[in-house]
N, C-alpha and C positions, 0 to 999 in steps of 0.2 A: 970384635965385643960383646962381653958374656953380660945375660943380665941375671942377677939375683934375684931370689925370689920375690925378697921383701923390697923391693928396688918401687913396685907399681904406687905404696902405701906410705914413701917417705913423707915426712911432714913438714909441707911448708905453709910458711903466718899465713894469713893473708891482713890486708885490712880491712875492720872490719867493727863492733861496736864491743866483741868481746875479746879480753886478754891471750895471751900466749897462752899460758895454762890455762885456759877455758877449750880453745885450742883443741890442745896438747890430749888434756880429756876425750873430748867431743871424736876427733882422728880414731882412739886407741879404742872406742866404745865404737867406731864404724869396725874397724877390722878387725874385732872380735863377731861380726855379722850374725855366723851361725852359733854364737851360747848364747846371744840375745834374746829373750825370751815373744813368745810372737807379737804378746802387744804393742811393745815397743817397736819392733820390726815396722810391723803396722802401722804407728804412729808414726816416724819415717816417712813410710811408706807414702802414705795421705799429708804429709808432709812437701814430701818432688811431688805432688801430684797438686798440689798446690798455687806452690809459686812457680810450679811448667804451664807453658799456654801450647797446646797440644803432644803428639806424642814423639815430635822427632827432639822437642825442649825436654820433655822429663827423662829420653833415653838418655840424652844428653847428660843431663843434670845427674841421672842417677850411674853413671859411667863416673862422673867426676865426685861425688861423693860414696858411692859403694865399694869403687873397683879402683879408684883411687888415677883416675887420670886425670893429668893436666890440661885444663881449660884451653889451655891454647890445642893441645893436640883433637881436646870431644870438639873444641868450634871446626877447625879442617876436616875430621873426623867425618860429621851433619850438617854438617855447611850451617854453620849458626852462626851468627858475630862473636866476634872473643869478646866482648864488652857485654854482650847479654852472657856470655857462659860467664865470666867472675861476679853479674849481677846476683844470676843467681847461688851462684855458693859462694856471694857474703849472705845472702837473704837468708841462703838453709841452716847458715853460720850462725846469724843473729837470731833466729827462730826455732832452732830448734831446741827439743829443754835439754836441760842437764840431770836431770833426775830424771827417775819415771814419775 
C-alpha cells in the first residue's frame, strides 16, 4: 500500500472540550508549522513541555501533535501507555491557544 503525502496529518476529532471546528483549526495550524511565527511555535513547544513528564512523553506528544502520528502508534513506538498518550493529546488540544 502506498502512503500519500498528507495521510500522516489526517484529521480525526478527539473527545475534549473543544468543538470539532476548533480542533480542525488547531490541526490546520499545526500542519502549517514552518509558516507559524517563531513566538507561536515556541508557545506550542512550551505547552508540550508542560504537559509531558520526561523526555519520552515529550517526544511522543510532539510526534502526535506536530507530525500527525496516531496516539496508538506513538504509544507503541515510545513504550508509553496508550491512555497516557491520549490524555496528553486531549490536554494539548484543550490548552493550546486558538489565537496568538
